[in-house]
N, C-alpha and C positions, 0 to 999 in steps of 0.2 A: 232654581228650585231645590236642587240637591244641597247646595250650600246653606240654604235657609233651614232645610230639615236637619242637617248636621248640627247647625248652630242651636236649633231647638233641643236636640237630644243632649248636647253638651250642657245646656242650661238646666235641663231636667236632672241630669246626673249630678251636677254641681249642687242642686237643691237637696237631692237625696243625701249626698255626702255631708252637707251642712247640717241636715236634720239629725243624722246619726251622731255626728260629732258633738252636737249640743245636748245629747242625752245626759241626764244626771248620773253621777258616779255609781250610785247603787244599782241603777238599771243597767249600766254598762257592765258591771260586775256580774249581774244575773245572766247576761248574754255570754260573757267570757267563761263563766263556770260550766256552761253546757258544751264547751268546745274541747276536743282532744288537745293534748299539749302542743302538738306541732301546729295546729291551726290557731291555738291561743297565741303563740309567739308571732305568727304571721300577721296578726291584727296590727302589729306595730307599723305596718306600711300603709294603713288606711288614711291616716292624717297625722298632723303633729299632736293633736289631742289624744290620739290612740297610741302614740309611739311608746309610751311607758306604762300604759294602762295594765298590761298583762303582769308587769312586775309587782303591782299592788294587789292583785287578786289573792285572797287569803287561802285559796284552795288549789292544790297541785295534784293532778290525776295523771298517772302514767300507766297506760295500758298498751304496751308495745310488743310487736312480734319480731323486732330486730334482734340481732345477736347480742350476746351479753356485753361485749366491749362497747358497742355503739349505744346500748341502753345506759350503761354506766356513764359514758361521756355526756349523754343528753341530760341525765339527772344532775351530774356535776355542774354543767354549764348553767342550767336553770337555777340551781340553788345558789351558785356564786353571784348570779345577777340580781338576786333578791335583796331588797332593803327593808321590806315590811314583814310583819308577823306572818307565819305559816300556821294557820289554824287547822287545816286539813291536808294530810298527805296520804295519797293512795297509790300503791304500786302493785300491779298485777304482772307477774313475770314467770316464765318457765325456767329461769335461771336463779340460783340462790343469791347471787350478788354479794358473796361473803367478802370479796376484796374491797368493797366500797361501803358496806353497810355501817361501819363504825364512823366514818367521816360524815355520812349523811345524818347520823344521829347527833353529831355536833351542831349542825344547822338546826335540826328539829328541836333539840333541847334549848338552844339559844333563842329560838323564835317562839317559844311557848306553845308547842303543838298541843292541840286539843282532841283532834280526830285522827287516829292513826290506823291505816288499813294496809297490811302487807300480806299478799297472797301469792305463794310460790307453788311450784309443781311438786309432784311426788318424787321426782327423780333424785333431788338433793335438797336437804333442808337448810334453811338459813339460820346461822348462829347469831342470835340477837345479843348485842353487846350490853355490858353492865349499865351503860348510860341510859338505856331505856327505862330502868327502874328509878331514875332521877327525874323523869319527865312528870313533874307533879301537877301540871295543868291538864293532864289527860282526862277527857270525859268519855271517850269511846275508843275501844281497842278491838280490832277485828284482824286476826292473824291465822294463817294456815301454813302448814309445813314449816314450822319454826321450832328451834330448840332454845330453851331458856335455862340459864344457871343463875339462880337468884342470889345476889350478894347478901352478906350478913347484915349490912346496914339498912336494908330495905324495910321501910316502915309502912308501906301500903300506898295505894293511889287514893288519896282522900277525896278527890272530885270525880272519880270514875263512876259512870252510871251504866255503861254497857260493856261487857267483856265477852268476846267470842273467840274461842281457841279451837282450832280444828287440826287434827293430825299433828299433835305437838308432843314434845318431850319436856318435862319439867324436873329440874334437880335443885337442891338447896333449900327447898320448902315444899310442903305438901299442897295439894290443890285446895284443901279445906282452909289452910292457913292463908293462902293467897287470897281466897274469896273473903274471908273474915277481916282481912286488912283493908278492904275497900268498903268503907262504912256507908257510902251512898249508893252502892250497887243496886240497880233495879232489874237488869236483864243479864242473864248468864247462859252462855252456850258452850258446852264442852262436848266435842265430837271426835271420835276415833282416837281414843287414848286407853292406856292401861294403868289402873290404880291397884297396886298390891295392898291388900288390907282395907282399912276403914276409910270410907269416903264420907266425911262429916262436913256438911254444908250448913254454916251458921251465918245468917244474914237477916238483919232486922228490917231492911227495906226492899228486899228482892220481891219482884212481882212476876217475872217470867223466867222459866227455867227449862233448858233442854239438856239432857244428859244422854249421850249415845256412845257407849264404850264397854270396856271390860273392867269390872270392879267386883270386890268381894263382899262388901257390906255398905249399906247406905243409911245415913241418918240425916234427916232434913229438919232443921230448926229455922223455919222461914215463915213466920206468922202472917206476913202480908202477901204470901204467894197466891197469885190468881190463876196462873196457867202453868202446867208442868207436863213435859213430854219426856218420859224415861224409857230408854231402850238398853237392855242388857243383852250382850251378844252371846255369851256362853256361861253355863253354870258347870263348874268343875267340883264334883262332890268332895274330892280329897282336899282341895283348896278351901272349900267352905267349912270343912271340919276344923281348919286352923283359924279361920278369920271370923266366921259368922257368929252372931250372938245366939242364933238358933241352935248351935251345936250342943248346948246343954239339954235341949229337948223340952224345956219348960218355958221358953221365951218365944216371942213372936216377932219375926221380921216385919210383918205387916204393921204392927203397933209402932215399932221403932222408926220405920221409914216414912210412914204417912200420918202418924198419929198427931202431929203438930200443925197440920195444914188447915187451920181454922177458917181461912178465907178463900180456899181454893174454889174456882169456878169451872175449870176445864182440866181434865186429867187423862193423859194417854200413857198406857203401860204396855210396852211392846217387847218383842224378842222373847227372852226367857225370864223377864222380870217377875211375872206371876209365879214361875217356878221358885224363884228366890223368896218371894213373899210367903209362899206356902210352906217354907221350911220351919221346923219347930212346931210348937203347939198353937193351933189356930184359936184365937180368943172367941168366946161366944159373942162378945160385943166389943167394938172399938171404944176407947175412952173419949173420942171426939165424934160429934155429930157434924157432918159436913152440910150445913144448912144452905150454903151458897153454891154448892156443886151441882151443875145442871147437865154437864156433858162428860161422858166417860167413854174411852176407847180402851179395850183390853184384848190381848192375845192370850188364848187359853188352850191347853190340851184337853180334848173332849173326854178322855178316859182317865184323867188323873183326879182321884177323889180329893186329894189335898188342895189342889188348885180350885176345884169346884167349891169346896167348903170355904176357902179364902175369899173367892169372889162373892159368895153369899154373905159373908161377914162384912165385906166392903159395901155391898148393896144395901144392907140393913141400916147402914149409917148415912145413907144419902136420901133423905126424904123428899128432896125436890128434883130428883133426876128426871130430865126431859128427853135427852138424846143418848142412846146407848149404841155404840159400835162394838161388835164382838167378832173378832177374827178367830176362827176355830181351827185348830190343828188336830191331826189324826195320827195315831200310832201305827195304823195299818197292821194291826195285830188282832186277829179274830179270837185268839186264845186269851186275850186280856180279860181278867176277871171282871164280873159285873160290878159297876160302881154306882154309888148314890148319885142321882141326878136331881135337877131342880124339882121335878114332880114328886120324887120320893123323899126329899130332904125334910127332916123334922123341923128345921128352922123356918121353913116357909109356911108352916101351919099356924103360926102365931102372929104373923104380921103381913100386911100388904106391902111387898117390896117396891112395887112400881105404880103407886097411885097417881103420880104426876107424869108418867112416861108417855111421850107423844110419838117418838120415832125410834125404831130399832133397825139397825143395819147389820145383817149377818154376812160376814165377808169370807169368801173362799180364800184361804191362804196360799193357794197355788197348786195343790195336788190335783191331778186330773180327775180323781174320783175318791170319795170317802169310803171307808170300810163300813160294814153293816152296823157295827157298834157306833161308829162315828155318826152315821146317818140317823141312828136311833136317838142319839143325844141331841142332834140338831132338831129333830122332829119334836122331841119332848120340850126342849127349850122354847121353840117357837110356839108350841101349843100353850105352854105356861104363860108366855107373853099375851097371847090372844085371849086367854080365859081369866086373867087376873089384872090386866092393866085397863082401868076404867075409861081413860081418855086417849087411848092409843089411836093414832091416825095412820101411821105407815109401818108395815113390817116388810123390809126390803131384803132381798137376796142379791148381794153384789158379786158379780163375776162368778156365778155359781152354776156348775154343771149338774143339773138335777136329773141324773140318770135313774134315780129310784122313785121319782114322782112325788117328792115331798110337798111341793107346792099344791099339787092336786089334792093330796090328803088334807092339807091344812085348810083348803077352801071349804071343806065339809064340816069343819069344827065350829061350833057356836062361839061367837065373839062377845066379850063383855062390852066392848065399845062399839056402838053403832056406826062410828066413823072409820073403823079400822079397815085398811086395805092392804092386800098382799101384792107386792111387786117384784119383778126380776129386772135388775139393772146391769148393763154391761158398760164397763169403763174403757174397754179396749177398742 
């Protein structure tokens, strides 16, 4: 009885192995692509048909916690065993691997690498070799904690569509020149960097943009841009006197930075970027009407008259705005002079700024409590939304400590939209 059952199990196992072994090559690749590199290599013992399958997989992903020497040995051995093209190479390591990175690029360059992802830790940055700039088949680059010295002969990545650089150093070329040399670029991410002077982004095909760093001046010439997230960490007044176009007092950073975004649909302006935009003379109207822009997120100081005027100027050029997220910061200074708010602004008397607005999210930026002036601004801003937005559906306070009873006061205000509701939402 036991012998019969064992024989039956052996037969079932044999059938399973035969079934797996007879899978088409493309389906076997799909399975192999989902495996860690160690398990990928181990598939060679499954059967004769699987023996060399891992060698043909076009994607190599190393996400190892072993020490640096063992990691380097593993990558070396895998690369030397390869005979086919390497279309994707991904390495996540807490070590910079500077002792081996140059010879790895010899393999990647020779095998026509298209998708390159190198993510190192903050402790030590990887020095990317010159050969990287000769990998002309690249379509996606995602790197963090890397240093680049661009050679004089570099003419751009002509096939590159996605470029993501985080915590990086770049010498030999400006960020703007690097971007403009990638004529097909559609997605650009620049995070945790310092740009002294002018950051000029010119790209005819760019559709998605994220900028998160320290820079002095920004000019976007990206006519196809659909989504932009811009975060400026700090504004140094002395530095801006040297670099900013607004230093003359009669020019507008708002016009320069955002004036060419004809197709923008979603715009996020965080950190101190509104402070930068407010420098110089605020225009009465922007030269561009953002007809496609439906979502805006801004961070604004509640008691800064220039920032309020700049925000109003932007809103006036967004006739189809549906969702507004506004993160309000407070000076915590009761002696701050009274400033013009939305209710008292002359510009709001001549147009309906929010005729399509459906959702407003007022976000607490983290302070435990707003000053009296800050609370007054929030109350006036929310009241303006409720009394002028004809199709408003939601006015939400996000992570908001309402110690002054603002929501209760707003509930008593007549609303222009019969569908408007006031809510308090906690994300913690």
